[in-house]
PDB file of N, CA, C and O in Angstrom:
ATOM      1  N   UNK A   1     204.106-105.875  25.635  1.00  0.00           N
ATOM      2  CA  UNK A   1     205.344-106.493  25.183  1.00  0.00           C
ATOM      3  C   UNK A   1     205.220-106.854  23.710  1.00  0.00           C
ATOM      4  O   UNK A   1     204.150-107.187  23.200  1.00  0.00           O
ATOM      5  N   UNK A   2     206.345-106.770  23.074  1.00  0.00           N
ATOM      6  CA  UNK A   2     206.371-107.154  21.678  1.00  0.00           C
ATOM      7  C   UNK A   2     206.562-108.657  21.557  1.00  0.00           C
ATOM      8  O   UNK A   2     206.986-109.327  22.499  1.00  0.00           O
ATOM      9  N   UNK A   3     206.245-109.160  20.399  1.00  0.00           N
ATOM     10  CA  UNK A   3     206.366-110.604  20.144  1.00  0.00           C
ATOM     11  C   UNK A   3     207.816-111.047  20.260  1.00  0.00           C
ATOM     12  O   UNK A   3     208.086-112.132  20.775  1.00  0.00           O
ATOM     13  N   UNK A   4     208.751-110.232  19.793  1.00  0.00           N
ATOM     14  CA  UNK A   4     210.174-110.588  19.857  1.00  0.00           C
ATOM     15  C   UNK A   4     210.645-110.668  21.308  1.00  0.00           C
ATOM     16  O   UNK A   4     211.467-111.518  21.650  1.00  0.00           O
ATOM     17  N   UNK A   5     210.116-109.772  22.172  1.00  0.00           N
ATOM     18  CA  UNK A   5     210.487-109.813  23.588  1.00  0.00           C
ATOM     19  C   UNK A   5     209.996-111.095  24.252  1.00  0.00           C
ATOM     20  O   UNK A   5     210.707-111.687  25.063  1.00  0.00           O
ATOM     21  N   UNK A   6     208.778-111.526  23.907  1.00  0.00           N
ATOM     22  CA  UNK A   6     208.241-112.771  24.467  1.00  0.00           C
ATOM     23  C   UNK A   6     209.054-113.983  24.006  1.00  0.00           C
ATOM     24  O   UNK A   6     209.341-114.887  24.791  1.00  0.00           O
ATOM     25  N   UNK A   7     209.413-113.988  22.735  1.00  0.00           N
ATOM     26  CA  UNK A   7     210.212-115.101  22.207  1.00  0.00           C
ATOM     27  C   UNK A   7     211.585-115.125  22.872  1.00  0.00           C
ATOM     28  O   UNK A   7     212.084-116.195  23.218  1.00  0.00           O
ATOM     29  N   UNK A   8     212.193-113.967  23.053  1.00  0.00           N
ATOM     30  CA  UNK A   8     213.497-113.877  23.697  1.00  0.00           C
ATOM     31  C   UNK A   8     213.402-114.325  25.157  1.00  0.00           C
ATOM     32  O   UNK A   8     214.279-115.039  25.643  1.00  0.00           O
ATOM     33  N   UNK A   9     212.334-113.908  25.864  1.00  0.00           N
ATOM     34  CA  UNK A   9     212.134-114.321  27.247  1.00  0.00           C
ATOM     35  C   UNK A   9     211.963-115.830  27.338  1.00  0.00           C
ATOM     36  O   UNK A   9     212.533-116.470  28.223  1.00  0.00           O
ATOM     37  N   UNK A  10     211.177-116.405  26.422  1.00  0.00           N
ATOM     38  CA  UNK A  10     210.981-117.862  26.423  1.00  0.00           C
ATOM     39  C   UNK A  10     212.295-118.585  26.164  1.00  0.00           C
ATOM     40  O   UNK A  10     212.603-119.563  26.845  1.00  0.00           O
ATOM     41  N   UNK A  11     213.069-118.124  25.196  1.00  0.00           N
ATOM     42  CA  UNK A  11     214.332-118.781  24.878  1.00  0.00           C
ATOM     43  C   UNK A  11     215.313-118.709  26.039  1.00  0.00           C
ATOM     44  O   UNK A  11     216.111-119.629  26.221  1.00  0.00           O
ATOM     45  N   UNK A  12     215.275-117.634  26.833  1.00  0.00           N
ATOM     46  CA  UNK A  12     216.178-117.498  27.979  1.00  0.00           C
ATOM     47  C   UNK A  12     215.717-118.304  29.185  1.00  0.00           C
ATOM     48  O   UNK A  12     216.538-118.643  30.036  1.00  0.00           O
ATOM     49  N   UNK A  13     214.436-118.619  29.283  1.00  0.00           N
ATOM     50  CA  UNK A  13     213.879-119.327  30.437  1.00  0.00           C
ATOM     51  C   UNK A  13     213.092-120.563  30.007  1.00  0.00           C
ATOM     52  O   UNK A  13     212.071-120.891  30.612  1.00  0.00           O
ATOM     53  N   UNK A  14     213.552-121.233  28.988  1.00  0.00           N
ATOM     54  CA  UNK A  14     212.816-122.356  28.399  1.00  0.00           C
ATOM     55  C   UNK A  14     212.573-123.491  29.388  1.00  0.00           C
ATOM     56  O   UNK A  14     211.459-124.008  29.475  1.00  0.00           O
ATOM     57  N   UNK A  15     213.596-123.879  30.126  1.00  0.00           N
ATOM     58  CA  UNK A  15     213.455-125.001  31.060  1.00  0.00           C
ATOM     59  C   UNK A  15     212.454-124.729  32.159  1.00  0.00           C
ATOM     60  O   UNK A  15     211.627-125.585  32.474  1.00  0.00           O
ATOM     61  N   UNK A  16     212.521-123.536  32.752  1.00  0.00           N
ATOM     62  CA  UNK A  16     211.602-123.191  33.828  1.00  0.00           C
ATOM     63  C   UNK A  16     210.163-123.080  33.354  1.00  0.00           C
ATOM     64  O   UNK A  16     209.243-123.528  34.037  1.00  0.00           O
ATOM     65  N   UNK A  17     209.971-122.488  32.195  1.00  0.00           N
ATOM     66  CA  UNK A  17     208.612-122.334  31.663  1.00  0.00           C
ATOM     67  C   UNK A  17     208.022-123.688  31.310  1.00  0.00           C
ATOM     68  O   UNK A  17     206.870-123.967  31.642  1.00  0.00           O
ATOM     69  N   UNK A  18     208.797-124.534  30.640  1.00  0.00           N
ATOM     70  CA  UNK A  18     208.297-125.868  30.290  1.00  0.00           C
ATOM     71  C   UNK A  18     208.017-126.701  31.534  1.00  0.00           C
ATOM     72  O   UNK A  18     207.007-127.404  31.586  1.00  0.00           O
ATOM     73  N   UNK A  19     208.893-126.636  32.541  1.00  0.00           N
ATOM     74  CA  UNK A  19     208.683-127.373  33.786  1.00  0.00           C
ATOM     75  C   UNK A  19     207.444-126.917  34.516  1.00  0.00           C
ATOM     76  O   UNK A  19     206.680-127.735  35.028  1.00  0.00           O
ATOM     77  N   UNK A  20     207.240-125.599  34.567  1.00  0.00           N
ATOM     78  CA  UNK A  20     206.045-125.069  35.226  1.00  0.00           C
ATOM     79  C   UNK A  20     204.775-125.484  34.488  1.00  0.00           C
ATOM     80  O   UNK A  20     203.770-125.819  35.115  1.00  0.00           O
ATOM     81  N   UNK A  21     204.821-125.461  33.174  1.00  0.00           N
ATOM     82  CA  UNK A  21     203.658-125.853  32.381  1.00  0.00           C
ATOM     83  C   UNK A  21     203.337-127.331  32.559  1.00  0.00           C
ATOM     84  O   UNK A  21     202.169-127.694  32.697  1.00  0.00           O
ATOM     85  N   UNK A  22     204.348-128.186  32.557  1.00  0.00           N
ATOM     86  CA  UNK A  22     204.130-129.617  32.768  1.00  0.00           C
ATOM     87  C   UNK A  22     203.597-129.877  34.177  1.00  0.00           C
ATOM     88  O   UNK A  22     202.683-130.681  34.357  1.00  0.00           O
ATOM     89  N   UNK A  23     204.166-129.197  35.174  1.00  0.00           N
ATOM     90  CA  UNK A  23     203.674-129.333  36.548  1.00  0.00           C
ATOM     91  C   UNK A  23     202.229-128.897  36.687  1.00  0.00           C
ATOM     92  O   UNK A  23     201.449-129.542  37.388  1.00  0.00           O
ATOM     93  N   UNK A  24     201.867-127.808  36.028  1.00  0.00           N
ATOM     94  CA  UNK A  24     200.486-127.333  36.067  1.00  0.00           C
ATOM     95  C   UNK A  24     199.536-128.334  35.436  1.00  0.00           C
ATOM     96  O   UNK A  24     198.471-128.617  35.985  1.00  0.00           O
ATOM     97  N   UNK A  25     199.919-128.871  34.283  1.00  0.00           N
ATOM     98  CA  UNK A  25     199.062-129.850  33.599  1.00  0.00           C
ATOM     99  C   UNK A  25     198.889-131.105  34.439  1.00  0.00           C
ATOM    100  O   UNK A  25     197.786-131.645  34.529  1.00  0.00           O
ATOM    101  N   UNK A  26     199.971-131.574  35.054  1.00  0.00           N
ATOM    102  CA  UNK A  26     199.891-132.780  35.885  1.00  0.00           C
ATOM    103  C   UNK A  26     199.025-132.529  37.116  1.00  0.00           C
ATOM    104  O   UNK A  26     198.203-133.370  37.480  1.00  0.00           O
ATOM    105  N   UNK A  27     199.206-131.375  37.758  1.00  0.00           N
ATOM    106  CA  UNK A  27     198.426-131.104  38.970  1.00  0.00           C
ATOM    107  C   UNK A  27     196.935-130.960  38.668  1.00  0.00           C
ATOM    108  O   UNK A  27     196.105-131.463  39.425  1.00  0.00           O
ATOM    109  N   UNK A  28     196.589-130.292  37.591  1.00  0.00           N
ATOM    110  CA  UNK A  28     195.177-130.158  37.221  1.00  0.00           C
ATOM    111  C   UNK A  28     194.604-131.526  36.847  1.00  0.00           C
ATOM    112  O   UNK A  28     193.460-131.832  37.183  1.00  0.00           O
ATOM    113  N   UNK A  29     195.393-132.343  36.156  1.00  0.00           N
ATOM    114  CA  UNK A  29     194.927-133.683  35.783  1.00  0.00           C
ATOM    115  C   UNK A  29     194.658-134.537  37.014  1.00  0.00           C
ATOM    116  O   UNK A  29     193.673-135.274  37.063  1.00  0.00           O
ATOM    117  N   UNK A  30     195.541-134.436  38.011  1.00  0.00           N
ATOM    118  CA  UNK A  30     195.333-135.215  39.237  1.00  0.00           C
ATOM    119  C   UNK A  30     194.094-134.724  39.972  1.00  0.00           C
ATOM    120  O   UNK A  30     193.339-135.532  40.514  1.00  0.00           O
ATOM    121  N   UNK A  31     193.872-133.418  39.998  1.00  0.00           N
ATOM    122  CA  UNK A  31     192.679-132.904  40.658  1.00  0.00           C
ATOM    123  C   UNK A  31     191.405-133.337  39.949  1.00  0.00           C
ATOM    124  O   UNK A  31     190.396-133.604  40.602  1.00  0.00           O
ATOM    125  N   UNK A  32     191.436-133.409  38.635  1.00  0.00           N
ATOM    126  CA  UNK A  32     190.238-133.759  37.871  1.00  0.00           C
ATOM    127  C   UNK A  32     190.007-135.269  37.857  1.00  0.00           C
ATOM    128  O   UNK A  32     188.899-135.729  38.134  1.00  0.00           O
ATOM    129  N   UNK A  33     191.043-136.039  37.539  1.00  0.00           N
ATOM    130  CA  UNK A  33     190.870-137.479  37.319  1.00  0.00           C
ATOM    131  C   UNK A  33     191.252-138.342  38.513  1.00  0.00           C
ATOM    132  O   UNK A  33     190.701-139.431  38.669  1.00  0.00           O
ATOM    133  N   UNK A  34     192.157-137.905  39.344  1.00  0.00           N
ATOM    134  CA  UNK A  34     192.630-138.703  40.468  1.00  0.00           C
ATOM    135  C   UNK A  34     194.014-139.263  40.190  1.00  0.00           C
ATOM    136  O   UNK A  34     194.424-139.420  39.041  1.00  0.00           O
ATOM    137  N   UNK A  35     194.721-139.557  41.268  1.00  0.00           N
ATOM    138  CA  UNK A  35     196.119-139.977  41.162  1.00  0.00           C
ATOM    139  C   UNK A  35     196.284-141.297  40.423  1.00  0.00           C
ATOM    140  O   UNK A  35     197.127-141.401  39.532  1.00  0.00           O
ATOM    141  N   UNK A  36     195.495-142.304  40.777  1.00  0.00           N
ATOM    142  CA  UNK A  36     195.694-143.630  40.198  1.00  0.00           C
ATOM    143  C   UNK A  36     195.285-143.693  38.727  1.00  0.00           C
ATOM    144  O   UNK A  36     195.866-144.462  37.961  1.00  0.00           O
ATOM    145  N   UNK A  37     194.310-142.907  38.328  1.00  0.00           N
ATOM    146  CA  UNK A  37     193.951-142.861  36.911  1.00  0.00           C
ATOM    147  C   UNK A  37     195.064-142.213  36.096  1.00  0.00           C
ATOM    148  O   UNK A  37     195.379-142.669  34.997  1.00  0.00           O
ATOM    149  N   UNK A  38     195.660-141.150  36.634  1.00  0.00           N
ATOM    150  CA  UNK A  38     196.774-140.496  35.951  1.00  0.00           C
ATOM    151  C   UNK A  38     197.977-141.431  35.894  1.00  0.00           C
ATOM    152  O   UNK A  38     198.678-141.482  34.883  1.00  0.00           O
ATOM    153  N   UNK A  39     198.217-142.169  36.974  1.00  0.00           N
ATOM    154  CA  UNK A  39     199.310-143.139  36.990  1.00  0.00           C
ATOM    155  C   UNK A  39     199.080-144.228  35.947  1.00  0.00           C
ATOM    156  O   UNK A  39     200.020-144.642  35.268  1.00  0.00           O
ATOM    157  N   UNK A  40     197.853-144.691  35.815  1.00  0.00           N
ATOM    158  CA  UNK A  40     197.478-145.690  34.812  1.00  0.00           C
ATOM    159  C   UNK A  40     197.716-145.160  33.401  1.00  0.00           C
ATOM    160  O   UNK A  40     198.274-145.863  32.558  1.00  0.00           O
ATOM    161  N   UNK A  41     197.298-143.932  33.142  1.00  0.00           N
ATOM    162  CA  UNK A  41     197.501-143.319  31.826  1.00  0.00           C
ATOM    163  C   UNK A  41     198.985-143.148  31.540  1.00  0.00           C
ATOM    164  O   UNK A  41     199.441-143.436  30.434  1.00  0.00           O
ATOM    165  N   UNK A  42     199.742-142.680  32.532  1.00  0.00           N
ATOM    166  CA  UNK A  42     201.181-142.474  32.342  1.00  0.00           C
ATOM    167  C   UNK A  42     201.895-143.790  32.068  1.00  0.00           C
ATOM    168  O   UNK A  42     202.835-143.830  31.275  1.00  0.00           O
ATOM    169  N   UNK A  43     201.462-144.861  32.713  1.00  0.00           N
ATOM    170  CA  UNK A  43     202.065-146.179  32.485  1.00  0.00           C
ATOM    171  C   UNK A  43     201.860-146.626  31.041  1.00  0.00           C
ATOM    172  O   UNK A  43     202.796-147.105  30.401  1.00  0.00           O
ATOM    173  N   UNK A  44     200.657-146.475  30.533  1.00  0.00           N
ATOM    174  CA  UNK A  44     200.387-146.903  29.163  1.00  0.00           C
ATOM    175  C   UNK A  44     201.001-145.971  28.126  1.00  0.00           C
ATOM    176  O   UNK A  44     201.398-146.420  27.051  1.00  0.00           O
ATOM    177  N   UNK A  45     201.084-144.689  28.430  1.00  0.00           N
ATOM    178  CA  UNK A  45     201.760-143.768  27.517  1.00  0.00           C
ATOM    179  C   UNK A  45     203.243-144.118  27.431  1.00  0.00           C
ATOM    180  O   UNK A  45     203.819-144.139  26.343  1.00  0.00           O
ATOM    181  N   UNK A  46     203.856-144.391  28.575  1.00  0.00           N
ATOM    182  CA  UNK A  46     205.266-144.787  28.595  1.00  0.00           C
ATOM    183  C   UNK A  46     205.503-146.102  27.867  1.00  0.00           C
ATOM    184  O   UNK A  46     206.479-146.234  27.129  1.00  0.00           O
ATOM    185  N   UNK A  47     204.625-147.068  28.066  1.00  0.00           N
ATOM    186  CA  UNK A  47     204.744-148.352  27.375  1.00  0.00           C
ATOM    187  C   UNK A  47     204.573-148.178  25.867  1.00  0.00           C
ATOM    188  O   UNK A  47     205.316-148.769  25.083  1.00  0.00           O
ATOM    189  N   UNK A  48     203.605-147.378  25.469  1.00  0.00           N
ATOM    190  CA  UNK A  48     203.394-147.116  24.041  1.00  0.00           C
ATOM    191  C   UNK A  48     204.572-146.404  23.416  1.00  0.00           C
ATOM    192  O   UNK A  48     204.952-146.708  22.285  1.00  0.00           O
ATOM    193  N   UNK A  49     205.161-145.454  24.139  1.00  0.00           N
ATOM    194  CA  UNK A  49     206.347-144.758  23.639  1.00  0.00           C
ATOM    195  C   UNK A  49     207.503-145.732  23.455  1.00  0.00           C
ATOM    196  O   UNK A  49     208.190-145.697  22.434  1.00  0.00           O
ATOM    197  N   UNK A  50     207.719-146.603  24.442  1.00  0.00           N
ATOM    198  CA  UNK A  50     208.820-147.560  24.381  1.00  0.00           C
ATOM    199  C   UNK A  50     208.645-148.526  23.207  1.00  0.00           C
ATOM    200  O   UNK A  50     209.592-148.764  22.458  1.00  0.00           O
ATOM    201  N   UNK A  51     207.459-149.074  23.043  1.00  0.00           N
ATOM    202  CA  UNK A  51     207.206-150.018  21.947  1.00  0.00           C
ATOM    203  C   UNK A  51     207.303-149.306  20.598  1.00  0.00           C
ATOM    204  O   UNK A  51     207.881-149.847  19.655  1.00  0.00           O
ATOM    205  N   UNK A  52     206.747-148.105  20.498  1.00  0.00           N
ATOM    206  CA  UNK A  52     206.829-147.351  19.248  1.00  0.00           C
ATOM    207  C   UNK A  52     208.259-147.016  18.868  1.00  0.00           C
ATOM    208  O   UNK A  52     208.628-147.075  17.695  1.00  0.00           O
ATOM    209  N   UNK A  53     209.060-146.666  19.858  1.00  0.00           N
ATOM    210  CA  UNK A  53     210.470-146.355  19.603  1.00  0.00           C
ATOM    211  C   UNK A  53     211.219-147.598  19.135  1.00  0.00           C
ATOM    212  O   UNK A  53     212.028-147.523  18.210  1.00  0.00           O
ATOM    213  N   UNK A  54     210.957-148.732  19.763  1.00  0.00           N
ATOM    214  CA  UNK A  54     211.617-149.987  19.369  1.00  0.00           C
ATOM    215  C   UNK A  54     211.215-150.400  17.955  1.00  0.00           C
ATOM    216  O   UNK A  54     212.060-150.832  17.170  1.00  0.00           O
ATOM    217  N   UNK A  55     209.929-150.271  17.628  1.00  0.00           N
ATOM    218  CA  UNK A  55     209.462-150.646  16.291  1.00  0.00           C
ATOM    219  C   UNK A  55     210.065-149.723  15.244  1.00  0.00           C
ATOM    220  O   UNK A  55     210.429-150.176  14.159  1.00  0.00           O
ATOM    221  N   UNK A  56     210.175-148.438  15.552  1.00  0.00           N
ATOM    222  CA  UNK A  56     210.751-147.483  14.602  1.00  0.00           C
ATOM    223  C   UNK A  56     212.229-147.772  14.365  1.00  0.00           C
ATOM    224  O   UNK A  56     212.711-147.624  13.242  1.00  0.00           O
ATOM    225  N   UNK A  57     212.962-148.185  15.412  1.00  0.00           N
ATOM    226  CA  UNK A  57     214.382-148.473  15.278  1.00  0.00           C
ATOM    227  C   UNK A  57     214.630-149.812  14.590  1.00  0.00           C
ATOM    228  O   UNK A  57     215.546-149.938  13.777  1.00  0.00           O
ATOM    229  N   UNK A  58     213.812-150.809  14.919  1.00  0.00           N
ATOM    230  CA  UNK A  58     214.002-152.156  14.378  1.00  0.00           C
ATOM    231  C   UNK A  58     212.664-152.628  13.809  1.00  0.00           C
ATOM    232  O   UNK A  58     211.730-152.911  14.559  1.00  0.00           O
ATOM    233  N   UNK A  59     212.579-152.710  12.494  1.00  0.00           N
ATOM    234  CA  UNK A  59     211.316-153.075  11.844  1.00  0.00           C
ATOM    235  C   UNK A  59     210.870-154.495  12.180  1.00  0.00           C
ATOM    236  O   UNK A  59     209.676-154.786  12.114  1.00  0.00           O
ATOM    237  N   UNK A  60     211.783-155.375  12.536  1.00  0.00           N
ATOM    238  CA  UNK A  60     211.456-156.767  12.865  1.00  0.00           C
ATOM    239  C   UNK A  60     211.341-156.996  14.370  1.00  0.00           C
ATOM    240  O   UNK A  60     211.454-158.133  14.830  1.00  0.00           O
ATOM    241  N   UNK A  61     211.121-155.940  15.135  1.00  0.00           N
ATOM    242  CA  UNK A  61     211.074-156.053  16.593  1.00  0.00           C
ATOM    243  C   UNK A  61     209.941-156.970  17.048  1.00  0.00           C
ATOM    244  O   UNK A  61     210.146-157.824  17.910  1.00  0.00           O
ATOM    245  N   UNK A  62     208.769-156.803  16.485  1.00  0.00           N
ATOM    246  CA  UNK A  62     207.614-157.628  16.888  1.00  0.00           C
ATOM    247  C   UNK A  62     207.857-159.093  16.542  1.00  0.00           C
ATOM    248  O   UNK A  62     207.564-159.984  17.339  1.00  0.00           O
ATOM    249  N   UNK A  63     208.402-159.340  15.330  1.00  0.00           N
ATOM    250  CA  UNK A  63     208.672-160.723  14.925  1.00  0.00           C
ATOM    251  C   UNK A  63     209.712-161.359  15.852  1.00  0.00           C
ATOM    252  O   UNK A  63     209.557-162.512  16.255  1.00  0.00           O
ATOM    253  N   UNK A  64     210.759-160.624  16.191  1.00  0.00           N
ATOM    254  CA  UNK A  64     211.783-161.153  17.092  1.00  0.00           C
ATOM    255  C   UNK A  64     211.229-161.362  18.501  1.00  0.00           C
ATOM    256  O   UNK A  64     211.578-162.336  19.168  1.00  0.00           O
ATOM    257  N   UNK A  65     210.373-160.457  18.950  1.00  0.00           N
ATOM    258  CA  UNK A  65     209.761-160.606  20.263  1.00  0.00           C
ATOM    259  C   UNK A  65     208.866-161.844  20.308  1.00  0.00           C
ATOM    260  O   UNK A  65     208.905-162.600  21.278  1.00  0.00           O
ATOM    261  N   UNK A  66     208.061-162.055  19.267  1.00  0.00           N
ATOM    262  CA  UNK A  66     207.210-163.246  19.223  1.00  0.00           C
ATOM    263  C   UNK A  66     208.024-164.527  19.113  1.00  0.00           C
ATOM    264  O   UNK A  66     207.618-165.560  19.644  1.00  0.00           O
ATOM    265  N   UNK A  67     209.179-164.477  18.427  1.00  0.00           N
ATOM    266  CA  UNK A  67     210.058-165.643  18.370  1.00  0.00           C
ATOM    267  C   UNK A  67     210.597-165.995  19.752  1.00  0.00           C
ATOM    268  O   UNK A  67     210.785-167.172  20.060  1.00  0.00           O
ATOM    269  N   UNK A  68     210.844-164.996  20.583  1.00  0.00           N
ATOM    270  CA  UNK A  68     211.346-165.262  21.936  1.00  0.00           C
ATOM    271  C   UNK A  68     210.241-165.785  22.848  1.00  0.00           C
ATOM    272  O   UNK A  68     210.504-166.604  23.729  1.00  0.00           O
ATOM    273  N   UNK A  69     208.998-165.319  22.647  1.00  0.00           N
ATOM    274  CA  UNK A  69     207.905-165.687  23.543  1.00  0.00           C
ATOM    275  C   UNK A  69     207.268-167.006  23.100  1.00  0.00           C
ATOM    276  O   UNK A  69     207.080-167.906  23.919  1.00  0.00           O
ATOM    277  N   UNK A  70     206.934-167.129  21.807  1.00  0.00           N
ATOM    278  CA  UNK A  70     206.235-168.306  21.299  1.00  0.00           C
ATOM    279  C   UNK A  70     207.226-169.269  20.666  1.00  0.00           C
ATOM    280  O   UNK A  70     208.351-168.884  20.348  1.00  0.00           O
ATOM    281  N   UNK A  71     206.815-170.522  20.482  1.00  0.00           N
ATOM    282  CA  UNK A  71     207.677-171.440  19.751  1.00  0.00           C
ATOM    283  C   UNK A  71     207.872-170.937  18.315  1.00  0.00           C
ATOM    284  O   UNK A  71     206.928-170.410  17.726  1.00  0.00           O
ATOM    285  N   UNK A  72     209.054-171.084  17.747  1.00  0.00           N
ATOM    286  CA  UNK A  72     209.320-170.550  16.405  1.00  0.00           C
ATOM    287  C   UNK A  72     208.363-171.091  15.352  1.00  0.00           C
ATOM    288  O   UNK A  72     208.081-172.289  15.309  1.00  0.00           O
ATOM    289  N   UNK A  73     207.875-170.208  14.517  1.00  0.00           N
ATOM    290  CA  UNK A  73     207.034-170.586  13.383  1.00  0.00           C
ATOM    291  C   UNK A  73     205.553-170.726  13.700  1.00  0.00           C
ATOM    292  O   UNK A  73     204.787-171.111  12.816  1.00  0.00           O
ATOM    293  N   UNK A  74     205.118-170.435  14.909  1.00  0.00           N
ATOM    294  CA  UNK A  74     203.703-170.635  15.234  1.00  0.00           C
ATOM    295  C   UNK A  74     202.807-169.517  14.754  1.00  0.00           C
ATOM    296  O   UNK A  74     201.604-169.735  14.609  1.00  0.00           O
ATOM    297  N   UNK A  75     203.321-168.348  14.503  1.00  0.00           N
ATOM    298  CA  UNK A  75     202.474-167.220  14.101  1.00  0.00           C
ATOM    299  C   UNK A  75     202.604-166.876  12.625  1.00  0.00           C
ATOM    300  O   UNK A  75     201.991-165.907  12.176  1.00  0.00           O
ATOM    301  N   UNK A  76     203.368-167.622  11.864  1.00  0.00           N
ATOM    302  CA  UNK A  76     203.556-167.332  10.447  1.00  0.00           C
ATOM    303  C   UNK A  76     202.609-168.111   9.580  1.00  0.00           C
ATOM    304  O   UNK A  76     202.640-167.978   8.356  1.00  0.00           O
TER     305      UNK A  76
END
């Protein structure tokens, strides 16, 4: 197959190929590391993504979060 044919095939079946690849990676990871370790990693990756996204959108996110949790002015 030519390179253009492979690119065209990927573009026409992008969702299925990506889904199969993600499923393969997850299944091999579970076989190697175990279900609960993968769940632990996924939890922290999701938490890191959420916090990183919030910080990128709002530069004062951490300061506002600490103001809600701690008494005002204690960390400055």
